[in-house]
C-alpha positions in Angstrom: 24.8 -15.7 -50.9 28.6 -16.1 -50.5 31.0 -17.3 -53.5 31.4 -20.5 -51.5 27.6 -21.1 -51.4 27.3 -20.3 -55.2 30.0 -22.7 -56.1 28.6 -25.1 -53.5 31.9 -25.8 -52.1 32.0 -29.3 -50.8 28.8 -30.5 -52.2 28.5 -33.3 -54.7 26.4 -32.2 -57.7 24.7 -35.0 -59.7 25.1 -33.8 -63.6 23.0 -36.8 -64.8 23.4 -40.3 -66.2 24.1 -42.0 -69.6 23.9 -45.4 -70.9 26.8 -46.5 -73.2 25.2 -48.4 -76.0 27.2 -50.7 -78.3 26.9 -48.8 -81.3 27.7 -45.4 -79.7 30.7 -47.0 -78.1 32.0 -48.3 -81.4 31.3 -44.9 -83.4 33.2 -43.0 -80.8 35.9 -45.5 -80.9 36.4 -45.7 -84.5 36.7 -41.9 -84.8 38.9 -41.2 -81.6 40.3 -44.4 -80.0 40.1 -47.3 -82.4 41.3 -50.0 -80.0 40.0 -53.5 -80.6 38.2 -53.9 -77.2 36.2 -50.6 -78.2 35.2 -51.5 -81.9 34.9 -55.3 -82.2 32.6 -57.1 -79.9 34.0 -60.6 -80.7 37.6 -59.4 -80.2 36.5 -57.5 -77.2 35.1 -60.9 -75.6 38.8 -62.6 -76.1 40.5 -59.4 -74.7 41.9 -58.8 -71.2 38.6 -56.8 -70.7 36.2 -59.5 -71.6 33.7 -57.5 -73.4 33.1 -54.3 -75.4 33.8 -51.3 -73.4 33.6 -47.6 -73.9 36.9 -45.5 -74.5 37.8 -43.7 -71.3 37.9 -40.4 -73.6 34.3 -41.4 -74.4 33.4 -41.5 -70.5 35.5 -38.2 -70.0 33.7 -36.5 -72.9 30.3 -37.5 -71.6 31.1 -36.0 -68.2 32.1 -32.7 -70.0 28.8 -32.7 -71.9 26.7 -33.2 -68.7 28.8 -30.6 -66.9 28.1 -28.0 -69.3 24.4 -28.9 -69.4 24.3 -28.5 -65.6 24.7 -25.0 -64.8 24.9 -23.3 -61.5 21.8 -21.8 -60.1 22.2 -18.1 -59.7 19.0 -17.8 -57.5 19.8 -15.7 -54.4 23.0 -14.3 -56.0 23.3 -10.6 -55.5 25.3 -9.0 -58.3 26.3 -10.0 -61.6 26.3 -13.7 -62.3 29.7 -15.3 -62.3 30.8 -15.9 -66.0 32.4 -19.1 -66.6 35.5 -19.1 -68.9 37.9 -21.7 -70.0 39.7 -24.5 -68.3 43.5 -24.3 -67.8 43.7 -28.2 -67.7 43.1 -31.3 -65.5 45.2 -33.6 -63.5 45.1 -37.0 -62.0 42.9 -38.6 -64.6 42.0 -42.1 -63.7 40.0 -44.6 -65.5 39.2 -46.9 -62.6 36.9 -49.7 -64.1 35.9 -50.6 -67.7 32.6 -49.2 -68.8 31.0 -52.1 -70.6 28.2 -51.8 -73.4 24.7 -51.3 -71.8 26.0 -50.0 -68.4 24.5 -46.8 -67.2 26.9 -44.3 -65.4 26.3 -41.4 -63.3 28.5 -38.3 -63.3 29.2 -35.8 -60.7 31.0 -32.8 -59.7 32.3 -31.3 -56.3 33.7 -27.8 -56.2 36.5 -28.2 -53.9 38.0 -24.4 -53.7 38.2 -21.3 -55.4 41.0 -18.4 -55.4 41.8 -15.2 -57.0 44.1 -15.2 -59.9 46.8 -12.4 -59.5 47.4 -12.1 -63.2 43.7 -11.8 -64.1 42.1 -9.1 -61.9 38.3 -10.1 -61.4 38.9 -13.8 -62.3 39.1 -16.8 -59.9 40.3 -20.3 -60.4 37.6 -22.7 -59.2 39.1 -26.3 -58.4 36.7 -29.2 -59.2 36.7 -33.0 -58.4 35.2 -34.9 -61.2 33.7 -38.3 -60.8 31.6 -40.9 -62.4 30.1 -44.4 -61.0 28.4 -47.4 -62.1 25.1 -48.7 -60.8 26.8 -50.4 -57.8 28.2 -47.0 -56.8 31.7 -48.3 -58.0 33.7 -45.4 -59.5 34.8 -45.7 -63.2 36.0 -42.2 -63.8 38.0 -39.5 -61.4 40.1 -36.6 -62.3 40.6 -33.0 -60.8 39.8 -30.1 -63.0 40.0 -26.3 -62.8 37.9 -23.5 -64.4 38.4 -19.8 -64.8 35.5 -17.8 -63.3 35.0 -14.0 -63.8 33.2 -12.6 -60.6 32.1 -9.0 -60.1 
């Protein structure tokens, strides 16, 4: 098995789905993003968004949780299993549509590429496309991420 096969380069992997319940939306928002359309249902109905919706940070944090729960399968890999390290960051974060209370969102990741890191022998930088979609297939979240991976 090659590293491309191990990382599943070019293949969209479904991480799971999550339903954003009103009370969870409000609890997250009160703690991290206390905007009126995330914490008050009546005020949210009167807002530009027209209803209670999850913070974009809530959707991004849910992607991260499901991503960490969905590990790569090492079956068929010959050698030490690659070790996932920290992420040096992300870019192009887009909250494309509001996630309203009661909606179920499906989260995916697609490994795009990997390359050696010259300053860290034995480590590679894995680039990911991270996405989330509603039940109609409409994208609600998209960003590009990277993660350090030790191989060999």
